[in-house]
N, C-alpha and C positions, 0 to 999 in steps of 0.2 A: 361402464364396462365391466370390472373386476368382476361383478354378480354372474356374468356368463361363464368366466372363467371357472367362478367357485362350482356352476352348474354342472361343469363340464368334471370337475374333480369328484364330486359327488356320484356322477354319472361312471366314472372310471371305477369307482368302488373304494375309494380311499377311506381309511377310518376316521382321519380327522383332515380338518381341512380350516383354514381360515385365510383373511386378507394379509397382507405384507405392507406395511409401511417401509418402502425403501430408506427411508432417513435413520431408520432404527439399525438399519445395518452397519456391524463394528468390523472392521475387517482387519485384522490382528495378525501382527509378524508371528507372534506367539503360536498360533494354528499353524503357520505356514513352517515354522521349525519342528512342530509335532511332525509333519509330512516328513520333513526330513531326516527324522528317527527311523522312518521306514517300515513300519509295523505292519501295513498293509502289505508291502513288499511291491508297491507299485512306484515308489520314486525313483525317479531316472529311467522309467522305463516306458512311458507313456506321455503321448502328446496332451491331455486332459489332465496330468498330473504335475507339478513343479517337478523338475524345474522347465518340462516341456510346454507348459501352457503360460509360462510367462511369467514377471514376477508381481508381486503382491501390488505394487504400483500400477500395472498394466491391468489388474483385475479391478481397481479400485475405478480406474478412468473408464473402462467397458460398461461398470454398474452404474457409475453415475447419471448415466444417459436415460436411466428408467426413472419411472414416477410411481410406480405400484406393483404390488405383485401378489401372489398367492403361494401361501407353504402347504404341502401336502405329505399326510403321513400314512402309513400302514403298520399296524399296532396286531399283535396276537398274542396270546396269552400260548406258551408253548408247553410241550407235553412233558420236555427235561430239558432244563436249562443247559445242561451239558450236551445236548446235541447239536453239533455243529452243522450236522446235514439239513435239518429242520431251520435252521438258522440262516444259511445259504440259501435254503430253498425260499423263505419269505423275501430276503434280500431280492431275489431274481424276480418274485413276483411284484415287488414294488416297483423296478425298474422297468419291468413289461407294462405295467399301469401306467407308469410315467411316461415313457414313450409315446404311448395311445393318448395320454394328456395334452402332453408335448404337440403332436401331429393335429388333435382336435382343434388345439387353440392357434396353429400356425394359419389360419385362414384369415383370422380377426388380428394376429398380433404376427406378423409375417418376420418382426426384426427382434422377438423375443428372446430371452437368455434363461434356458434352462439349466439348474443346476440341480444335481443329484446327488445319490445317498452312494457314496463310494466312488471307484474310478471309473471309468468308461470302460466296458467290455465288450463294446460291438465286435472286434476282431479277435480271433482266437490269439493271435502274438500282433502286438502293436509295432508298426513302422519306425517307430524313435529307436534313434536319433536319424536314420541311414535315410529315408524317404518320408516324403510330406504324408502326411495323416490320409489315409485311404478313404475317407467318410467323414469330412468336417461337416457338412450338412448334418449329419445324423448323430456324430461326437457329443457327450456331453460331461462337463468336468464336474467335478464334487463341489460341495458347499465350501469342504475344509480347502482344496486347492485355491479357492478363492480368499481364504484365510477366514472364513465364518465359523464362530463358535456355534454350534448346532442349537444345543439347547439355551444358549443366549438368545439366541433369533427367536428362537419359539418364546420365550419367555417374554422378550418385548415386544411381542406381537398378539400376547395373551391367550398363547397355545401351549396345553400342556407337555411335557416331553415325556415323563414318567409315569405310566398308567399302572402301577401297581407291580407286587412280588409275581414272578416269572413272567412277566410281560416282555417283550422285545419291539421296538419301533423303528422303522425307518422315515426318514425326512429328507423330503427334497423341496426345492422352491422355484416358481420361475418368475423372473422380472418381465413387466410388460410396460409398454409405452404408454 
């Protein structure tokens, strides 16, 4: 069944994609600790980021239900490695395609777990912690929120992470039953 998911990844235009062996996932407290350093400014401000997304043990328990998955990447050679706007635009394009992929896979895998690149950005302002998530069926936690060191996930599944000087890559994954 993972072949159909990989075909959908191709159709959505991802630069790189491969199957993911869920047994290779190493959930690391150190990654969650990096979240707590709040470099992305989303820690404690979103239901899909720590601590709102639950504990690392909660993430492990959810992920253990899955048997297989896929990893997808969007890679681009940037015109200017210091052009923050271009980087942001690439990240947005990746997540638009990732949401389309999740939607396409939903018919075959209604209980899939999508883990994106960076924090959830569906709402302009998250309701955390004052009210429940407005769109829990559409919200996407990040791979890091689940304690996953992204380059290690790629390496453990035979997928590159660095594609050369001047490139930027966004990585996401979908866990499937």
